[in-house]
Residue frames as a rotation matrix with the C-alpha (Angstrom) as fourth column:
UNK 1
0.559 0.829 -0.001 0.00
0.829 -0.559 -0.001 0.00
-0.001 0.000 -1.000 0.00
UNK 2
0.345 -0.483 -0.805 2.83
0.249 -0.780 0.574 2.41
-0.905 -0.398 -0.149 0.78
UNK 3
-0.684 -0.608 0.403 4.15
0.516 -0.012 0.857 2.07
-0.516 0.794 0.322 -2.76
UNK 4
-0.079 0.763 0.641 0.75
0.936 -0.165 0.312 3.20
0.343 0.625 -0.701 -4.10
UNK 5
0.750 0.337 -0.569 0.66
0.572 -0.763 0.302 6.12
-0.333 -0.552 -0.765 -1.69
UNK 6
-0.169 -0.908 -0.384 4.16
0.341 -0.419 0.841 7.16
-0.925 0.012 0.381 -2.76
UNK 7
-0.710 -0.135 0.692 3.25
0.697 0.006 0.717 7.16
-0.101 0.991 0.090 -6.44
UNK 8
0.306 0.904 0.299 0.01
0.882 -0.387 0.268 9.08
0.358 0.182 -0.916 -5.89
UNK 9
0.662 -0.098 -0.743 1.72
0.454 -0.736 0.502 11.64
-0.596 -0.670 -0.443 -3.68
UNK 10
-0.485 -0.874 -0.005 4.52
0.463 -0.262 0.847 12.13
-0.742 0.409 0.532 -6.19
UNK 11
-0.381 0.431 0.818 1.97
0.874 -0.121 0.471 12.86
0.302 0.894 -0.331 -8.93
UNK 12
0.709 0.696 -0.117 0.26
0.687 -0.642 0.341 15.44
0.162 -0.322 -0.933 -6.74
UNK 13
0.289 -0.706 -0.646 3.61
0.436 -0.504 0.746 16.96
-0.852 -0.498 0.163 -5.74
UNK 14
-0.667 -0.589 0.456 4.63
0.647 -0.156 0.746 17.42
-0.369 0.793 0.485 -9.38
UNK 15
-0.017 0.764 0.645 1.29
0.853 -0.326 0.408 19.10
0.522 0.557 -0.646 -10.16
UNK 16
0.849 0.464 -0.252 1.61
0.517 -0.633 0.576 21.48
0.108 -0.619 -0.778 -7.23
UNK 17
0.364 -0.824 -0.434 5.25
0.351 -0.311 0.883 22.53
-0.863 -0.474 0.177 -7.69
UNK 18
0.940 -0.150 0.306 7.44
0.243 -0.333 -0.911 24.57
0.239 0.931 -0.277 -10.05
UNK 19
-0.005 -0.991 -0.134 11.06
1.000 -0.002 -0.016 25.69
0.015 -0.135 0.991 -10.53
UNK 20
0.777 0.137 -0.614 11.96
0.202 -0.979 0.038 29.27
-0.596 -0.154 -0.788 -9.61
UNK 21
0.880 -0.397 -0.263 14.60
-0.445 -0.493 -0.748 31.25
0.167 0.775 -0.610 -11.52
UNK 22
-0.079 -0.956 0.282 17.42
-0.996 0.086 0.012 29.47
-0.036 -0.280 -0.959 -9.68
UNK 23
-0.308 0.033 -0.951 15.85
-0.409 0.897 0.164 26.05
0.859 0.440 -0.263 -10.06
UNK 24
-0.948 0.062 0.312 14.60
-0.284 0.277 -0.918 25.75
-0.143 -0.959 -0.245 -6.49
UNK 25
-0.572 0.803 -0.169 11.36
0.545 0.526 0.654 23.79
0.614 0.281 -0.738 -6.14
UNK 26
-0.914 0.371 0.163 8.49
-0.394 -0.722 -0.569 25.97
-0.094 -0.585 0.806 -4.99
UNK 27
-0.579 0.807 0.119 4.87
0.755 0.585 -0.297 25.17
-0.310 -0.082 -0.947 -4.15
UNK 28
-0.520 0.482 0.706 2.14
0.382 -0.608 0.696 27.07
0.764 0.632 0.132 -5.99
UNK 29
-0.979 0.195 0.052 0.45
-0.154 -0.558 -0.815 29.64
-0.130 -0.807 0.577 -3.81
UNK 30
-0.450 0.893 0.023 -3.19
0.873 0.435 0.221 29.15
0.188 0.119 -0.975 -2.96
UNK 31
0.297 0.557 -0.775 -3.66
0.751 -0.638 -0.171 32.82
-0.590 -0.531 -0.608 -2.00
UNK 32
-0.002 -0.387 -0.922 -1.69
-0.314 -0.875 0.368 34.73
-0.950 0.290 -0.120 -4.65
UNK 33
0.907 0.338 0.249 -1.73
0.148 0.299 -0.943 34.87
-0.394 0.892 0.221 -8.45
UNK 34
0.450 -0.795 -0.408 1.97
-0.751 -0.584 0.309 35.81
-0.483 0.167 -0.859 -8.70
UNK 35
-0.590 -0.747 0.305 3.00
-0.493 0.633 0.597 32.29
-0.639 0.202 -0.742 -9.72
UNK 36
0.393 0.871 0.296 0.08
-0.239 0.407 -0.881 31.47
-0.888 0.276 0.368 -12.00
UNK 37
0.785 -0.108 -0.609 2.29
-0.617 -0.068 -0.784 31.60
0.043 0.992 -0.120 -15.10
UNK 38
-0.266 -0.904 0.335 4.92
-0.892 0.362 0.270 29.23
-0.365 -0.227 -0.903 -13.72
UNK 39
0.010 0.177 -0.984 5.28
-0.721 0.683 0.115 25.79
0.693 0.708 0.134 -15.30
UNK 40
0.741 0.312 0.595 4.20
-0.644 0.581 0.498 22.78
-0.190 -0.752 0.631 -13.30
UNK 41
-0.361 -0.890 0.280 6.90
-0.768 0.454 0.452 20.19
-0.529 -0.052 -0.847 -12.76
UNK 42
-0.018 0.456 0.890 4.46
0.110 0.885 -0.452 17.62
-0.994 0.090 -0.066 -14.12
UNK 43
0.886 0.420 -0.197 4.57
-0.118 -0.206 -0.971 19.23
-0.449 0.884 -0.133 -17.58
UNK 44
0.113 -0.921 -0.373 8.33
-0.960 -0.198 0.198 18.75
-0.256 0.336 -0.906 -18.07
UNK 45
0.408 -0.084 -0.909 9.65
-0.435 0.858 -0.274 15.62
0.803 0.507 0.313 -19.76
UNK 46
0.227 -0.341 0.912 10.45
-0.942 0.160 0.294 13.04
-0.246 -0.926 -0.285 -17.12
UNK 47
-0.194 -0.351 -0.916 12.11
-0.487 0.845 -0.220 9.67
0.851 0.404 -0.335 -16.92
UNK 48
0.526 0.398 0.752 10.89
-0.849 0.297 0.437 6.96
-0.049 -0.868 0.494 -14.56
UNK 49
-0.555 -0.795 -0.244 13.32
-0.774 0.601 -0.198 4.23
0.304 0.079 -0.949 -13.59
UNK 50
-0.239 0.470 -0.850 12.23
-0.047 0.868 0.494 0.64
0.970 0.158 -0.185 -12.99
UNK 51
-0.627 -0.046 -0.778 12.35
0.729 0.319 -0.606 1.20
0.277 -0.947 -0.166 -9.22
UNK 52
0.401 0.908 -0.124 9.94
0.910 -0.378 0.173 4.13
0.110 -0.182 -0.977 -9.46
UNK 53
-0.189 -0.553 -0.811 12.54
0.569 -0.735 0.369 6.89
-0.800 -0.392 0.454 -9.15
UNK 54
0.717 0.517 0.467 11.60
0.689 -0.423 -0.589 9.96
-0.107 0.744 -0.659 -11.20
UNK 55
-0.403 -0.888 -0.223 14.09
0.712 -0.457 0.533 12.25
-0.575 0.056 0.816 -12.97
UNK 56
0.784 0.543 0.302 13.26
0.615 -0.615 -0.493 15.72
-0.082 0.572 -0.816 -14.29
UNK 57
-0.357 -0.933 0.038 15.98
0.910 -0.339 0.238 17.76
-0.210 0.120 0.970 -15.91
UNK 58
0.343 0.463 -0.817 15.50
0.349 -0.870 -0.347 21.50
-0.872 -0.166 -0.460 -15.76
UNK 59
0.660 -0.052 0.750 15.56
0.746 -0.079 -0.662 23.04
0.094 0.995 -0.014 -19.25
UNK 60
0.568 -0.507 0.648 18.55
0.049 -0.765 -0.642 25.27
0.821 0.396 -0.410 -20.04
UNK 61
0.654 -0.347 0.672 20.27
-0.757 -0.308 0.576 24.28
0.007 -0.886 -0.464 -16.78
UNK 62
0.861 -0.387 0.329 22.35
0.335 0.920 0.204 21.35
-0.382 -0.065 0.922 -18.02
UNK 63
0.191 -0.879 -0.437 26.11
-0.230 -0.473 0.851 21.89
-0.954 -0.062 -0.292 -18.55
UNK 64
0.864 0.064 -0.499 27.21
-0.498 -0.030 -0.866 22.33
-0.071 0.997 0.007 -22.14
UNK 65
0.064 -0.922 -0.383 30.71
-0.592 0.274 -0.758 21.14
0.803 0.275 -0.528 -21.27
UNK 66
0.474 0.236 0.848 29.69
-0.874 0.241 0.422 18.73
-0.105 -0.942 0.320 -18.53
UNK 67
-0.637 -0.725 -0.260 31.18
-0.713 0.683 -0.158 15.39
0.292 0.085 -0.953 -17.56
UNK 68
0.263 0.743 -0.616 29.23
-0.326 0.669 0.668 12.12
0.908 0.025 0.418 -17.44
UNK 69
-0.009 -0.178 0.984 28.85
-1.000 0.005 -0.008 10.82
-0.004 -0.984 -0.178 -13.90
UNK 70
-0.279 -0.180 -0.943 30.07
-0.347 0.935 -0.076 7.25
0.896 0.306 -0.323 -13.57
UNK 71
0.670 0.650 -0.358 28.78
0.031 0.457 0.889 4.85
0.741 -0.607 0.287 -10.93
UNK 72
0.415 -0.604 -0.680 32.13
0.895 0.403 0.189 4.87
0.160 -0.687 0.709 -9.13
UNK 73
-0.150 -0.489 0.859 32.79
0.369 -0.834 -0.411 8.62
0.917 0.255 0.306 -9.31
UNK 74
-0.418 0.006 -0.908 33.28
0.853 -0.341 -0.395 10.87
-0.312 -0.940 0.138 -6.34
UNK 75
0.031 0.541 0.841 30.98
0.737 -0.580 0.346 13.89
0.675 0.609 -0.417 -6.49
UNK 76
-0.911 -0.070 -0.406 30.65
0.316 -0.751 -0.580 17.41
-0.264 -0.657 0.706 -5.13
UNK 77
-0.385 0.879 0.283 26.93
0.689 0.070 0.721 18.12
0.614 0.472 -0.632 -4.91
UNK 78
-0.967 0.241 0.083 24.86
-0.247 -0.802 -0.544 21.11
-0.064 -0.547 0.835 -3.81
UNK 79
-0.540 0.807 -0.238 21.32
0.332 0.464 0.821 20.16
0.773 0.365 -0.518 -2.83
UNK 80
-0.565 0.549 0.616 18.20
-0.822 -0.308 -0.479 20.80
-0.073 -0.777 0.625 -0.85
UNK 81
-0.662 0.256 -0.704 16.62
-0.071 0.914 0.399 17.47
0.746 0.314 -0.587 0.03
UNK 82
-0.322 0.665 0.674 13.32
-0.946 -0.246 -0.210 16.87
0.026 -0.705 0.708 1.77
UNK 83
-0.974 0.051 -0.222 12.07
0.067 0.996 -0.066 13.58
0.217 -0.079 -0.973 3.24
UNK 84
-0.373 0.917 0.140 8.30
-0.904 -0.393 0.168 13.14
0.209 -0.064 0.976 2.94
UNK 85
-0.879 0.266 0.395 5.87
0.095 0.911 -0.402 10.54
-0.467 -0.316 -0.826 4.19
UNK 86
-0.686 0.681 -0.255 2.99
-0.497 -0.182 0.849 9.82
0.532 0.709 0.464 1.80
UNK 87
-0.907 0.417 0.052 -0.16
0.199 0.535 -0.821 9.12
-0.370 -0.734 -0.569 3.80
UNK 88
-0.506 0.842 0.187 -3.90
0.281 -0.043 0.959 8.79
0.815 0.538 -0.215 3.24
UNK 89
-0.813 0.272 -0.515 -5.80
0.462 -0.237 -0.855 11.03
-0.355 -0.933 0.067 5.62
UNK 90
-0.121 0.887 -0.446 -9.48
-0.158 -0.461 -0.873 11.94
-0.980 -0.035 0.196 5.18
UNK 91
0.516 0.321 0.794 -9.37
0.580 0.551 -0.600 10.09
-0.630 0.771 0.098 1.82
UNK 92
0.937 -0.326 -0.123 -6.61
-0.321 -0.670 -0.669 12.34
0.135 0.667 -0.733 0.48
UNK 93
0.595 -0.800 0.073 -3.22
0.750 0.586 0.308 10.90
-0.289 -0.129 0.949 -0.38
UNK 94
0.774 -0.447 0.448 -0.35
-0.059 -0.756 -0.652 13.39
0.630 0.479 -0.612 -0.37
UNK 95
-0.222 -0.930 -0.292 3.05
0.511 0.144 -0.847 14.13
0.830 -0.337 0.443 1.16
UNK 96
0.818 0.403 0.410 2.91
-0.155 -0.532 0.832 14.99
0.554 -0.744 -0.373 4.83
UNK 97
0.908 -0.418 0.022 5.33
0.056 0.174 0.983 15.28
-0.415 -0.892 0.181 7.77
UNK 98
0.657 -0.699 0.284 8.19
0.438 0.046 -0.898 16.47
0.614 0.714 0.336 5.57
UNK 99
0.798 -0.486 -0.357 11.51
0.099 -0.480 0.872 17.43
-0.595 -0.731 -0.335 7.09
UNK 100
0.740 -0.586 -0.329 14.65
-0.630 -0.436 -0.642 18.92
0.233 0.683 -0.692 5.60
UNK 101
0.920 -0.389 0.055 17.09
0.365 0.899 0.243 16.04
-0.144 -0.203 0.969 5.23
UNK 102
-0.151 -0.988 0.044 19.89
0.903 -0.119 0.413 18.08
-0.403 0.101 0.910 3.69
UNK 103
0.897 0.436 0.075 20.34
0.432 -0.828 -0.356 21.78
-0.093 0.352 -0.931 2.92
UNK 104
-0.107 -0.994 0.007 23.60
0.928 -0.097 0.361 22.91
-0.358 0.045 0.933 1.35
UNK 105
-0.169 0.075 0.983 22.17
0.749 -0.638 0.178 25.80
0.640 0.766 0.052 -0.65
UNK 106
0.372 0.375 0.849 20.68
-0.230 -0.849 0.476 27.74
0.899 -0.372 -0.230 2.26
UNK 107
0.963 -0.128 -0.235 22.73
0.267 0.377 0.887 25.97
-0.025 -0.917 0.397 4.90
UNK 108
0.272 -0.948 -0.165 26.49
0.578 0.024 0.815 25.70
-0.769 -0.317 0.555 4.56
UNK 109
0.748 0.045 -0.662 26.52
-0.423 -0.736 -0.528 27.22
-0.510 0.676 -0.532 1.07
UNK 110
-0.301 -0.906 -0.297 29.16
-0.911 0.181 0.370 24.68
-0.281 0.382 -0.880 0.02
UNK 111
0.318 0.396 -0.862 28.85
-0.687 0.722 0.078 21.46
0.653 0.567 0.501 -1.96
UNK 112
0.547 -0.141 0.825 29.02
-0.595 0.627 0.502 18.18
-0.588 -0.766 0.259 -0.06
UNK 113
-0.308 -0.682 -0.663 31.64
-0.913 0.407 0.006 15.64
0.266 0.607 -0.749 -1.08
UNK 114
-0.551 0.108 -0.828 30.21
-0.081 0.980 0.182 12.11
0.831 0.167 -0.531 -1.40
UNK 115
-0.215 0.539 0.815 27.34
-0.962 -0.260 -0.082 12.49
0.168 -0.801 0.574 1.09
UNK 116
-0.685 -0.175 0.707 26.54
-0.506 0.813 -0.289 9.33
-0.524 -0.556 -0.645 3.03
UNK 117
0.296 0.898 0.325 23.38
-0.249 0.401 -0.882 8.58
-0.922 0.180 0.342 1.04
UNK 118
0.755 -0.103 -0.648 25.54
-0.654 -0.044 -0.755 8.45
0.049 0.994 -0.100 -2.10
UNK 119
0.272 -0.744 -0.610 28.72
-0.086 0.612 -0.786 6.74
0.959 0.266 0.103 -0.93
UNK 120
0.856 -0.029 0.516 29.73
-0.516 0.014 0.857 5.12
-0.032 -0.999 -0.002 2.35
UNK 121
0.000 -0.968 -0.249 33.32
-0.840 0.135 -0.526 4.12
0.543 0.210 -0.813 3.09
UNK 122
0.190 -0.064 -0.980 34.48
0.225 0.974 -0.020 0.78
0.956 -0.217 0.199 4.39
UNK 123
-0.823 -0.554 -0.130 35.86
0.274 -0.187 -0.943 2.58
0.498 -0.812 0.306 7.45
UNK 124
-0.537 0.698 0.475 32.51
-0.800 -0.599 -0.025 4.17
0.267 -0.393 0.880 8.23
UNK 125
0.419 0.740 -0.526 30.76
-0.517 0.671 0.532 0.81
0.747 0.049 0.663 8.03
UNK 126
-0.114 -0.547 -0.829 33.40
0.459 0.711 -0.532 -0.79
0.881 -0.441 0.170 10.22
UNK 127
-0.917 -0.255 0.307 33.17
-0.096 -0.605 -0.790 2.01
0.387 -0.754 0.531 12.76
UNK 128
-0.321 0.896 0.308 29.38
-0.947 -0.313 -0.075 1.47
0.029 -0.316 0.948 12.92
UNK 129
-0.738 -0.085 0.669 29.53
-0.291 0.935 -0.202 -2.34
-0.609 -0.344 -0.715 12.97
UNK 130
0.432 0.884 0.179 27.44
-0.092 0.241 -0.966 -2.65
-0.897 0.401 0.185 9.82
UNK 131
-0.635 -0.748 0.192 28.61
0.058 0.202 0.978 -4.17
-0.770 0.632 -0.085 6.55
UNK 132
0.008 0.728 0.686 25.39
0.934 0.240 -0.265 -3.62
-0.358 0.643 -0.678 4.59
UNK 133
-0.886 -0.464 0.008 26.15
0.429 -0.812 0.396 -0.69
-0.178 0.354 0.918 2.30
UNK 134
-0.476 0.772 0.420 22.45
0.389 -0.244 0.888 -0.29
0.789 0.587 -0.185 1.38
UNK 135
0.160 0.481 -0.862 21.64
0.986 -0.118 0.117 0.70
-0.046 -0.869 -0.493 4.95
UNK 136
-0.145 -0.340 -0.929 23.33
0.383 -0.885 0.264 4.01
-0.912 -0.317 0.259 4.14
UNK 137
-0.931 -0.269 -0.248 23.49
-0.118 -0.419 0.900 4.42
-0.346 0.867 0.358 0.37
UNK 138
0.049 0.994 -0.097 20.30
-0.287 -0.079 -0.955 5.14
-0.957 0.074 0.281 -1.53
UNK 139
-0.450 -0.304 0.840 20.12
0.538 0.658 0.527 2.89
-0.713 0.689 -0.132 -4.57
UNK 140
0.466 0.737 0.489 17.48
0.848 -0.215 -0.484 4.93
-0.252 0.641 -0.725 -6.41
UNK 141
0.851 -0.195 -0.488 19.41
-0.186 -0.980 0.067 8.18
-0.492 0.034 -0.870 -6.10
UNK 142
-0.125 -0.984 0.125 22.74
-0.207 0.149 0.967 6.58
-0.970 0.095 -0.222 -7.02
UNK 143
-0.289 0.084 0.954 21.26
0.800 0.569 0.192 5.14
-0.527 0.818 -0.231 -10.21
UNK 144
0.693 0.700 0.174 19.37
0.687 -0.568 -0.454 8.31
-0.219 0.434 -0.874 -11.13
UNK 145
0.559 -0.511 -0.653 22.39
-0.166 -0.840 0.516 10.58
-0.812 -0.180 -0.555 -10.78
UNK 146
-0.448 -0.769 0.455 24.12
0.290 0.357 0.888 8.75
-0.846 0.530 0.063 -13.60
UNK 147
0.207 0.595 0.776 21.51
0.970 -0.019 -0.244 10.24
-0.131 0.803 -0.581 -15.96
UNK 148
0.982 0.060 -0.177 23.07
0.058 -0.998 -0.013 13.69
-0.177 0.003 -0.984 -15.37
UNK 149
0.233 -0.948 0.217 26.39
0.638 -0.019 -0.770 15.30
0.734 0.318 0.600 -16.20
UNK 150
0.228 -0.248 -0.942 28.42
0.844 -0.432 0.318 17.19
-0.485 -0.867 0.111 -13.63
UNK 151
0.960 0.277 0.045 28.86
0.269 -0.861 -0.431 20.90
-0.081 0.426 -0.901 -14.27
UNK 152
0.169 -0.985 0.041 32.62
0.975 0.161 -0.156 20.98
0.147 0.067 0.987 -13.60
UNK 153
0.390 0.033 0.920 32.49
0.067 -0.998 0.008 24.36
0.918 0.059 -0.391 -11.87
UNK 154
-0.691 -0.720 0.067 34.20
0.071 -0.159 -0.985 25.90
0.719 -0.676 0.161 -8.86
UNK 155
-0.395 0.528 -0.751 32.59
0.906 0.359 -0.225 25.76
0.151 -0.770 -0.620 -5.42
UNK 156
-0.732 0.031 -0.680 32.21
0.289 -0.891 -0.351 29.53
-0.617 -0.454 0.643 -5.40
UNK 157
-0.908 0.414 0.059 29.77
-0.075 -0.298 0.951 29.56
0.412 0.860 0.302 -8.35
UNK 158
-0.514 0.807 0.291 26.16
-0.762 -0.274 -0.587 30.45
-0.394 -0.524 0.755 -7.46
UNK 159
-0.660 0.265 0.703 23.90
0.241 0.961 -0.136 27.40
-0.712 0.080 -0.698 -7.76
UNK 160
-0.316 0.653 -0.688 21.81
-0.941 -0.307 0.141 26.99
-0.119 0.692 0.712 -10.88
UNK 161
-0.290 0.097 0.952 20.04
-0.481 0.845 -0.233 23.77
-0.827 -0.526 -0.198 -10.01
UNK 162
-0.894 -0.251 -0.372 19.90
-0.444 0.376 0.813 21.04
-0.064 0.892 -0.448 -12.64
UNK 163
-0.247 0.858 -0.450 16.58
-0.448 0.311 0.838 19.50
0.859 0.409 0.307 -11.69
UNK 164
0.054 0.392 0.918 14.93
-0.988 0.155 -0.008 17.04
-0.146 -0.907 0.396 -9.35
UNK 165
-0.608 -0.117 -0.785 15.29
-0.221 0.975 0.025 13.37
0.763 0.188 -0.619 -8.45
UNK 166
0.080 0.693 0.717 12.38
-0.991 -0.026 0.135 11.89
0.112 -0.721 0.684 -6.52
UNK 167
-0.724 -0.406 -0.557 13.18
-0.319 0.914 -0.252 8.55
0.611 -0.005 -0.791 -4.89
UNK 168
0.406 0.908 0.103 10.10
-0.584 0.172 0.793 6.72
0.703 -0.382 0.600 -3.57
UNK 169
0.343 -0.284 0.896 10.58
-0.907 0.149 0.394 4.93
-0.245 -0.947 -0.206 -0.29
UNK 170
0.912 0.048 0.407 10.89
-0.002 0.994 -0.112 1.51
-0.410 0.102 0.906 -1.98
UNK 171
0.611 -0.743 0.274 14.06
0.537 0.135 -0.833 2.76
0.581 0.656 0.481 -3.74
UNK 172
0.223 -0.520 0.825 15.30
-0.615 -0.731 -0.295 4.73
0.756 -0.442 -0.482 -0.74
UNK 173
-0.790 -0.532 0.303 15.22
-0.552 0.404 -0.729 3.11
0.266 -0.744 -0.613 2.71
UNK 174
-0.364 0.687 -0.629 11.84
-0.093 0.645 0.759 1.37
0.927 0.335 -0.171 2.37
UNK 175
0.655 0.756 -0.016 10.49
-0.137 0.139 0.981 -0.29
0.743 -0.640 0.195 5.50
UNK 176
-0.237 -0.853 -0.464 13.74
0.505 0.300 -0.809 -0.21
0.830 -0.426 0.359 7.41
UNK 177
0.723 0.690 -0.047 12.54
0.372 -0.331 0.867 0.53
0.582 -0.644 -0.496 10.92
UNK 178
0.584 -0.524 -0.620 15.93
0.716 -0.029 0.698 1.13
-0.384 -0.851 0.358 12.49
UNK 179
-0.284 -0.767 0.576 17.68
0.921 -0.385 -0.058 3.42
0.266 0.514 0.816 10.04
UNK 180
0.492 0.353 -0.796 17.94
0.612 -0.790 0.028 7.02
-0.619 -0.501 -0.605 11.28
UNK 181
0.821 -0.227 0.524 18.79
0.292 -0.621 -0.727 10.11
0.490 0.750 -0.444 9.29
UNK 182
-0.016 -0.936 -0.351 22.49
0.884 0.151 -0.442 10.86
0.467 -0.318 0.825 10.09
UNK 183
-0.785 -0.308 0.538 21.81
0.132 -0.931 -0.340 14.54
0.606 -0.196 0.771 10.80
UNK 184
-0.111 0.838 0.534 18.49
-0.863 -0.348 0.366 13.85
0.492 -0.421 0.762 12.55
UNK 185
-0.893 -0.410 -0.188 19.06
-0.293 0.845 -0.447 11.06
0.343 -0.344 -0.874 15.06
UNK 186
-0.660 0.701 0.271 15.44
-0.158 0.223 -0.962 11.16
-0.735 -0.677 -0.036 16.20
UNK 187
0.173 0.740 -0.649 13.95
-0.823 -0.253 -0.508 11.01
-0.541 0.623 0.566 12.69
UNK 188
-0.185 -0.168 0.968 13.39
0.195 0.959 0.204 7.67
-0.963 0.227 -0.144 10.99
UNK 189
-0.570 -0.051 -0.820 13.57
-0.740 -0.402 0.539 7.43
-0.357 0.914 0.192 7.21
UNK 190
-0.775 0.386 0.501 11.21
0.400 0.912 -0.084 4.46
-0.489 0.135 -0.862 7.12
UNK 191
0.109 0.896 0.430 8.53
0.914 0.080 -0.397 4.94
-0.390 0.436 -0.811 4.40
UNK 192
0.246 -0.044 -0.968 10.07
0.023 -0.998 0.051 8.28
-0.969 -0.035 -0.244 3.40
UNK 193
0.615 -0.075 0.785 10.14
0.788 0.020 -0.615 9.48
0.031 0.997 0.071 -0.21
UNK 194
-0.038 -0.763 -0.646 13.19
0.558 -0.552 0.619 11.65
-0.829 -0.337 0.447 -0.85
UNK 195
0.858 0.315 0.406 13.01
0.514 -0.513 -0.688 14.75
-0.009 0.798 -0.602 -3.06
UNK 196
-0.072 -0.966 -0.247 16.45
0.727 -0.221 0.650 15.93
-0.682 -0.133 0.719 -4.23
UNK 197
0.959 0.220 0.178 16.73
0.283 -0.751 -0.597 19.41
0.002 0.623 -0.782 -5.76
UNK 198
0.490 -0.872 0.004 20.37
0.338 0.194 0.921 19.66
-0.804 -0.450 0.389 -6.76
UNK 199
0.852 -0.409 -0.325 23.39
-0.470 -0.325 -0.821 20.54
0.230 0.852 -0.470 -8.86
UNK 200
0.719 -0.692 0.069 26.48
0.609 0.675 0.416 18.39
-0.335 -0.257 0.907 -9.25
UNK 201
0.757 -0.472 -0.451 29.45
-0.457 -0.877 0.151 20.75
-0.467 0.092 -0.879 -9.23
UNK 202
-0.100 -0.842 -0.529 32.14
-0.980 0.175 -0.092 18.18
0.170 0.510 -0.843 -10.05
UNK 203
0.909 0.206 0.362 32.72
-0.285 0.941 0.180 14.48
-0.303 -0.266 0.915 -10.46
UNK 204
0.029 -0.951 -0.309 36.04
-0.982 0.030 -0.185 12.68
0.185 0.309 -0.933 -10.45
UNK 205
0.289 -0.050 -0.956 37.21
-0.083 0.994 -0.076 9.12
0.954 0.101 0.283 -10.50
UNK 206
0.884 0.103 0.456 37.23
-0.447 -0.100 0.889 8.13
0.137 -0.990 -0.042 -6.84
UNK 207
-0.129 -0.991 -0.033 40.76
-0.869 0.129 -0.477 7.46
0.477 -0.033 -0.878 -5.57
UNK 208
0.264 0.147 -0.953 41.32
0.122 0.975 0.184 3.89
0.957 -0.165 0.239 -4.45
UNK 209
0.903 0.095 0.419 41.37
-0.384 -0.261 0.886 3.55
0.193 -0.961 -0.199 -0.64
């Protein structure tokens, strides 16, 4: 049932959201007409992976001289990421109980290097007595990111976000009842759909440990 809720909530989210001039995802106002001419995310071409992950590339925001992102690359990524729970309340399915999972754009202002949901080191797993890489890495995001090119720009460049990757819970951390968000030790990621609004600044072949 959660998979159905995720898919329905994603459809509603795409209908109710748009990109601003910098590529940030915004929700249409219900009290103002200022954003009436904005384009719904649902009207852009999208790609849906076999695991349900959705990819939308923002028009005119892809690097002309970019670099393909390989599965084993190390990345520098700037993102705002929200974790949502799709629920059915009063016969309405939509995203609720969202919390900010990661915020580089309005937080540190600097790209992250290989965030934990993208790549986890052997040392980290050993330190935490867990050898299951999928407890930390998010398979849906990792696969989806390979559909983009990195921008190959300096960290000081103002973000011009490339688009959105929406990873439904089944391709994120699914029904894992014990996994906690690293930055939010009291917040479980069980059943959470992850919405990544991002730009990859650089990708390089990851040095061997």
